[in-house]
Structures are given as structure tokens and as C-alpha cells.
C-alpha positions as a printed NumPy array, in Angstrom:
array([[ 12.297, -14.862,  30.335],
       [ 14.552, -17.399,  31.908],
       [ 13.293, -18.307,  35.342],
       [ 15.723, -21.108,  36.2  ],
       [ 15.53 , -24.809,  36.633],
       [ 12.426, -26.63 ,  37.902],
       [ 11.967, -30.221,  38.855],
       [  8.521, -31.131,  37.619],
       [  6.852, -33.932,  39.549],
       [  4.502, -34.648,  36.624],
       [  4.746, -36.697,  33.398],
       [  2.189, -34.432,  31.681],
       [  3.659, -33.214,  28.357],
       [  1.33 , -30.25 ,  28.451],
       [  2.677, -29.025,  31.814],
       [  6.259, -29.408,  30.63 ],
       [  5.433, -27.51 ,  27.409],
       [  3.657, -24.668,  29.217],
       [  6.579, -24.222,  31.581],
       [  9.219, -24.367,  28.901],
       [  7.395, -21.84 ,  26.767],
       [  7.396, -19.507,  29.781],
       [ 11.226, -19.851,  29.935],
       [ 11.739, -22.453,  32.643],
       [ 14.346, -25.21 ,  32.27 ],
       [ 12.45 , -28.438,  33.171],
       [ 13.6  , -31.742,  34.487],
       [ 10.979, -34.422,  34.975],
       [ 11.348, -36.375,  38.186],
       [  8.448, -38.564,  39.26 ],
       [  8.042, -40.729,  42.336],
       [  5.029, -43.045,  42.875],
       [  2.902, -41.924,  45.766],
       [ -0.41 , -42.825,  47.279],
       [ -2.919, -40.473,  45.653],
       [ -5.976, -41.768,  47.529],
       [ -8.352, -38.942,  48.37 ],
       [-10.656, -38.749,  51.379],
       [-14.357, -39.227,  50.496],
       [-16.322, -35.993,  49.982],
       [-13.31 , -33.786,  49.369],
       [-14.028, -30.749,  47.248],
       [-12.382, -30.53 ,  43.781],
       [-10.356, -27.509,  44.872],
       [ -8.901, -29.247,  47.949],
       [ -8.367, -32.503,  45.957],
       [ -6.087, -30.883,  43.475],
       [ -4.144, -29.052,  46.129],
       [ -3.705, -32.239,  48.051],
       [ -2.619, -34.252,  45.052],
       [ -0.2  , -31.534,  43.909],
       [  1.409, -31.537,  47.319],
       [  1.559, -35.373,  47.401],
       [  3.264, -35.454,  44.086],
       [  5.771, -32.712,  44.859],
       [  6.536, -34.06 ,  48.325],
       [  7.218, -37.619,  47.009],
       [ 10.161, -36.366,  44.878],
       [ 13.583, -36.201,  46.531],
       [ 14.58 , -32.585,  46.506],
       [ 18.225, -31.557,  46.787],
       [ 19.228, -28.253,  48.397],
       [ 18.734, -25.393,  45.99 ],
       [ 16.193, -27.232,  43.852],
       [ 12.656, -26.152,  43.159],
       [ 10.101, -28.974,  42.851],
       [  6.725, -28.355,  41.379],
       [  3.756, -30.785,  41.625],
       [  0.462, -30.248,  39.835],
       [ -2.855, -31.992,  39.304],
       [ -5.939, -31.085,  37.291],
       [ -9.561, -32.296,  37.602],
       [-12.762, -31.62 ,  35.836],
       [-15.799, -31.2  ,  38.031],
       [-19.471, -31.147,  37.189],
       [-22.227, -30.829,  39.767],
       [-19.531, -31.035,  42.404],
       [-18.353, -34.426,  41.201],
       [-14.747, -34.983,  40.16 ],
       [-14.282, -36.506,  36.711],
       [-10.786, -38.015,  36.379],
       [ -9.194, -39.679,  33.372],
       [-11.46 , -42.142,  31.626],
       [-10.966, -45.819,  32.448],
       [-12.006, -46.85 ,  28.905],
       [-13.944, -45.68 ,  25.867],
       [-17.31 , -46.246,  27.581],
       [-16.274, -44.1  ,  30.516],
       [-15.029, -41.412,  28.042],
       [-18.412, -41.444,  26.265],
       [-20.282, -41.182,  29.572],
       [-18.147, -38.177,  30.644],
       [-18.482, -36.323,  27.345],
       [-22.207, -37.   ,  27.128],
       [-22.478, -35.561,  30.689],
       [-20.474, -32.458,  29.745],
       [-22.331, -31.846,  26.502],
       [-24.29 , -28.642,  26.256],
       [-23.381, -27.319,  29.7  ],
       [-20.723, -25.517,  31.76 ],
       [-18.312, -27.241,  34.183],
       [-15.267, -26.364,  36.229],
       [-11.594, -27.194,  35.825],
       [ -9.367, -27.028,  38.848],
       [ -5.615, -27.243,  38.808],
       [ -3.656, -27.461,  42.061],
       [  0.052, -26.553,  42.224],
       [  2.595, -27.165,  44.973],
       [  5.989, -25.351,  44.916],
       [  8.777, -26.679,  47.159],
       [ 11.974, -24.625,  47.578],
       [ 14.581, -23.941,  50.174],
       [ 12.336, -21.03 ,  51.313],
       [  9.353, -23.342,  52.088],
       [  6.185, -24.636,  50.472],
       [  3.392, -22.9  ,  48.619],
       [  0.193, -24.629,  47.598],
       [ -2.553, -23.031,  45.546],
       [ -5.308, -23.847,  43.054],
       [ -7.025, -22.152,  40.285],
       [-10.515, -22.537,  38.826],
       [-11.667, -22.011,  35.262],
       [-15.183, -22.471,  33.837],
       [-15.506, -24.255,  30.535],
       [-18.583, -24.335,  28.28 ],
       [-19.297, -27.28 ,  25.947],
       [-21.592, -26.936,  22.978],
       [-24.161, -29.682,  22.441],
       [-22.444, -32.824,  21.049],
       [-24.178, -35.623,  19.119],
       [-23.346, -39.179,  19.903],
       [-21.579, -39.429,  16.502],
       [-19.316, -36.511,  17.365],
       [-18.481, -38.007,  20.772],
       [-17.607, -41.435,  19.157],
       [-15.461, -39.762,  16.448],
       [-13.614, -37.749,  19.15 ],
       [-13.009, -40.882,  21.281],
       [-11.668, -42.711,  18.075],
       [ -8.998, -39.952,  17.769],
       [ -7.561, -41.244,  21.067],
       [ -7.254, -37.733,  22.509],
       [ -9.694, -38.142,  25.397],
       [ -8.061, -41.196,  26.944],
       [ -5.307, -39.563,  29.018],
       [ -7.135, -36.362,  30.053],
       [ -9.248, -35.385,  32.982],
       [-12.866, -35.097,  31.896],
       [-12.015, -36.985,  28.676],
       [-11.097, -33.859,  26.56 ],
       [ -8.138, -31.614,  25.669],
       [ -9.132, -28.069,  25.044],
       [ -5.729, -27.437,  23.302],
       [ -6.387, -30.155,  20.764],
       [ -9.489, -31.449,  18.926],
       [-11.539, -30.787,  22.029],
       [-11.146, -27.048,  21.313],
       [-13.739, -27.478,  18.553],
       [-16.508, -27.957,  21.154],
       [-15.074, -26.574,  24.404],
       [-14.428, -22.926,  25.174],
       [-13.2  , -21.11 ,  28.297],
       [-16.05 , -19.111,  29.782],
       [-13.974, -17.613,  32.581],
       [-10.437, -18.137,  33.973],
       [ -7.256, -19.194,  32.321],
       [ -6.998, -21.297,  29.142],
       [ -3.632, -22.65 ,  30.408],
       [ -5.258, -23.787,  33.577],
       [ -7.742, -25.853,  31.526],
       [ -4.7  , -27.274,  29.648],
       [ -3.339, -28.375,  33.06 ],
       [ -1.131, -25.635,  34.364],
       [ -2.12 , -22.023,  35.49 ],
       [  1.142, -20.455,  34.297],
       [  0.009, -16.872,  34.907],
       [ -0.679, -17.482,  38.616],
       [  2.32 , -19.807,  38.921],
       [  4.717, -17.012,  37.674],
       [  3.379, -14.685,  40.484],
       [  3.544, -17.349,  43.135],
       [  6.983, -18.532,  42.078],
       [  8.25 , -14.951,  42.295],
       [  6.748, -14.572,  45.798],
       [  8.289, -17.805,  47.219],
       [ 11.655, -16.988,  45.537],
       [ 11.806, -13.661,  47.436],
       [ 11.031, -15.219,  50.863],
       [ 13.992, -15.577,  53.195]])
């Protein structure tokens, strides 16, 4: 289905791919913005705030729809961002090994009709990983640009599975919920 043109305030190739496969025409338009979060913010509120910051930083022309998004992995209430280096990636993957954690993606939609901000949660289960498996995965390079140091749509799918919620949300964009919300905001006015 062709849903029109969207200005995506994200350089994530996964978000672009998900939206294009859903029939949207995507233009990437990114503007640097201060993404500093207040201390103690919940993962759910953090992704909503970051999505809104990203979308609001982009200059939107009349008639354009701008979409910002951000994804975080959370374990024990602590946000795990993208790893700083291989040691950080190892530490994250070791911590996630053999347990369940949450993935939150926040989305902000800006249109002539207004603004809509929402987030979605998915629960992900990791099987137990040996240190050798973790090192081999890090050597692949895949963990280095992903929240929580893994990509479920890639090699990480060998040890991570969605326990509840949307697979696409774990990839970085909850397309099912987005389609509903986009339809809602498009009908306003």
C-alpha cells in the first residue's frame, strides 16, 4: 500500500527499510540535536522524548510528515544504548545472556494536523551465551551500532527471540502501531 512521503529524522537503515517495505516513500533528513536525557527517566519516556527531539529538530515544510524514532534496550530498568567499544558490547551481551529484557521504541509523527508521540514495548529472551559465542558475534561487527549490542534481524537472531510484542519494534520501528497512528493523525482536521 502506498501511504505517501515521509521525512524520516533517522539515519537507521533498518527504519528506512521497514517503512519502505510498508509502502512509504522515504526521504532521510537529519538535524543534530541535544539528546541529553534527564537522570532517572524511564526507558519508555526516554524513547518518546528522543523521538520528539529528533523529529522537532528537522525543518518541516507545510504538507510534509516528519517521523522521528529512537530505540533502547532496557534490563533491570537500566537503559543500554549502543556500545562504546568491543568491551562495552561484551559487557552488555554478557548481561543479557540467559535472560529476558525489554526493547522500547518511541515514535514522533509531525504533520500539519499536529503531533503524535507514542512508544511500544517488546520483551526479548536471550539463550545462554558462552564467552566464545559473544566474542565471535562481536568480531562480526554487527553489535557495534545497535542498542543493547545486538540485531535480532541479523546474526543476533540466532540467540535472541521475541517473547512478546512486535519483532519490527525490536528491529527499531513498530510498523504495525505506526500504521494505525499515522492513519489517526492523517484523519484529524
